[in-house]
N, C-alpha and C positions, 0 to 999 in steps of 0.2 A: 506493500499497500503507498510505503514509506517513498518509492521506486517512482509508486503513478504520478503522488502528488508533483515529484522533484520534476517530471516530465513537464508540466504543465509552467513551469517559473521560466520570466526571459531566462533567457543568456547569457544576457550583460547584464550592467547596475549604470546605470547615467547618473551626474549628479551635474544639477546646472549651477552656479554661484555669477553674482557678478564682484567684477572691478574691487569694488569701494564694496565689499563689504561689509568687511569689518568697521565704517568710519563711519558708512549712511544713518540716516539715522531710518529706525525701525519701529515698528504700533501692531496693536495687534488689528488682528484681521480674527472674523469666527467664519469657520464654514458648516460646511450642510453639516459632518453631524455632529457638530452644537461645537468642539469644540475652539479655542480661539489660540494662534499661532500668531506668532511675529516676524511681522516679513515688513521686508526693502518698501518705500516713500520718495517716491518719487514727483516731478509734475513736468506739463506738458516742457517739449524744448529741452530737457534734455538729451543727450545721451547715452543709454545703454549701451553697457560695456559688462563683459565678464566673458568664461569660458566654461566650452563642455567637458567635462571627461567623461568615460564612455569605458569600461573598462569586465571581461568575460570574462562569466563564473570560472573560478578552474583550468581558464585558459585554455576555452574549449575556441577551436575557433564557430566567428560569425558570419558567414556569406553575407554579405545586400546589396541594396542598388542602388545606394546613398543617402547620405546624412544631412539631414535639412533641419535649419533652427526660427519658427516661427514669433515671430511678435505678435498678439493679438490684442480688437480691445470689444468686447464682448457684451449682449443685451443679454441677461434671458430670462420671458415670461413666464412665468409658473402657471400660465392656466395651458402654457403648449411647454412643458417643462422637456429639457433634453435637446432644444429647439434656439441654436443661437445666430444672432443675429450679429456678423464680422460687422464692426464701422469702421475699423483699423486691420489689417494684413499687412505684415512684413516679411520677404521669406530674404533668407540667407540660405543656401546647400553652403555644407561645412565639408564631405566629402565625397566620390567621385563611388558608382558601386564596385568593390571589393568583395578584400577579406578582413576583421579583424580577428589576431591572434591576442594583444597584450591590446595594456590598460594604451590610451589614445587622449590626449587634449587636442581641445579644436578652438581658441579662444575666438570668436563673434563681437560685430559692432552696431548698434541701430545708431545711423548719429540725430541729433536736435529732432528728435520724436515729436509728431502734432498729437497729443492728447488730448481734445479739444474736454473731455469731461470727463466726470471724478467716478471713482471707485462709488460704487454702494449698491448694500444689502441691503432691499425694502421690506415689505411684507407679502406682491408680489411679483417681485421684479429683483433684478439684481444683474449691476454692474458690474465686470471685470474687468481688465488686464491678465492675460499671461505669457510667459516664454512656453512655445511648443517646441522639443522636440524628438523627431521620425527621424527613427532608424527604418528602410523601405526592402520588403525584403519578398517572394516572391513565393514563394509555393504555403506560408505557414502565416501566420498575422503581424504587420508593423508593430515594432518597437518603440512606447510612445513614452515619451514620463516629463512631469509640468509643471514649471514654479509662475505666481500668482507674485504679482504686488503691489501697491495699493497707488494711486495718482492723486492729490489732491492740490487743486487751486484757487490760486491769490487774488484777492482782488480788494485793489487798494479804498479807503474810505470814497464813502457818496459823499458829491460837490455839493448839492445837495438834503435833506434828510427831512422833509418835513414834521412840523407837531402834528400826531394827531387830537380831536377833540369827537366826540361824541357822543350821546345821552341816549337816556333809556326814562321810558317813560307810560304812563297809564294814564289816562285824561285824571284830573281830582283825586287820584291816592299815589303816584307818585312821579317825581322828574329826579334822573340823575345825573349829571351829567362827569363826563369823567378824561379822562387825560393823558397822553404817551407825551413824552420829551423831545420822540423820533416815531421814522415809521419805518426803521431800514436799523438792522444792527447785528455785529460782527455776535462770533458763533461764543466769542468772550465775553464778551456787553455785560451792560445790565442796563433794564428796564428800568425806567424812573417816572413816577408819573404822579397822581391826586383824584382823587374820589372827592365831588363835589357834591351835596345831600340836598335838591335842596323845597325840594316836598315832602312830605312822608308819609301816607297816613294809612300802611296798613304796614305787621308787627313783624318784620325783620329778622330772621335767622339768622341769620347767618353768610357769609359773601364771600371766592374763592377765587382765584383766575386762577383760568388757564393755559397751557401750551398744546395745542393743536399743530397734528401734522396731518397732513390730507395725500394722498395720494395717488393718481388716477396713472392707469397704468390701460393701455390698446387705445380701437377709437368707433365712432359711431355709436353700437347696436350690443358690440362686444366691450365697451368703458369698463374696468373696472374700480372703483373707488375704495379705497377702503382710510377711515380717519382714525387715528390713536393718542388721546391726550400725554402728553411723554409728563408733565409736572401740572403740579393744584396746589398754588397758593393760599390760604389761608388769609384774605385781608382781613373780613372781619368774624364774632362771634357775636353775637350780642348788638343790642338796636349799637350803630354808633355815639350816640352822646345817654347819660344815663337824662332822663325827665322830658327825650324827644316823641316817649308812643304813649303819652299819657294819656285817655281817654282815647286811642287812638286814632287820633285827627287833628294833631296839631301838628303843624307845616314847623319842616328843623330852620336852622337862622338860617338868614339869607345872605347871599354870596358877597363873601368877603368878611364876614363876621368871623372871632377865631369857636373852634371850636368845627367847624360845618367841614372842616375835608381829611378827608384819610387817608398819607400817601405813600403808595409804593414803589419797592427796589424790591426787585426780585432780578438774584446773577444767572443767567444762564449758566456757567461753563460745568455744572454738576451734570447736566442732563445732556445727552445723546442725540446734539441736534447736526448738523449738516445744511450747507448750504441749499435757498430756496432754485429749483429746476426749471428750467422752463421746454416743455418741447423737446427732453432728447433725444437729438437722431430719430421724433417721429412715436419714440414709442414708452415715455411717459415723464407726470411732473410733479412735481414736488412742491408744496409748500406752508406756508409756515401761517395761526392765528392765532392771536389771544383772544381767548373767551370769559368775560365775567361774568357768572353767574349771581343769582342772585337768587336765598330759599326762603319762604316766610313760612309761620311758624306755622302755616297748614300746609305745607313739605309743597309748595309751588313756586315753580323757579321761572324767573327773569335775564332773562343773557342780552349777550349783545357781544355781537363778534366780526373784528377789526381783523385781518387781510397783514402781516409785515412778510419783509423785505431781511433774507437772512441771508451776508456771504462770507466768507473767511478770508480774514486777515494773515496776514505773515507776520505769524511770532519771533518778535526781535531774539528772545531768552532761549 
């Protein structure tokens, strides 16, 4: 039985490494099996240089029809699992047809590679970059090895970043204004704002601020939308100011009086956020929203949602 199992093992081992692998930054990557591994981090327009080592097992002869390495950028939609859409495909031939008897090293280089999209692993879609080495063979299956890496692209701070001002209101019962200091945030930013209570004639129990991510995949009737709540931040537990709800009919203080507002200060760095992605290769989009939720004592919910833009700022440290 051991001989039978050994017959299906590839006759050689393939190792893929980057030339600057020791010094290049490593980032965590979650695999399909749920395990997390550390892989090399690149950005668009970088050169990807390294070497491939092929080592025959027990120095057995390996006949082949050529060896090649490919750099692939791929999108996989989970409702079409197993089918990858290549948006980047570069090939380097490493060896002509022949035979391998001993360990052999092949250097490779892909110069200033255009990698326009970031790596992404979502609910219904993933975008990945891989190096794929293929040893072609005639009468038996090809021998293939993969090395995945992560791409992140950086954006300078926006020149225009407008304040967000919105209202939540129910006629003669509730009037709340809220504002956020800006509409575009980098991934390590802080959301700063204020909630103003202008009229409150319902008994509020609590108020939360949520960060939501909406992932859209496919198109037309085959569009799939998934919304995740990534963070939930409690802004208020109970009435905003003691005594406001006496007899359930007193309006809140006028705008500008002391005690009429609740500050917002929400740090984004603890959460696993990505930039906003708009129609990536006509396959998917990712958007972010701030969702303000108010709950009264009868558990009725009032909410107001506002889209925000997320971007990745180059870290100086």
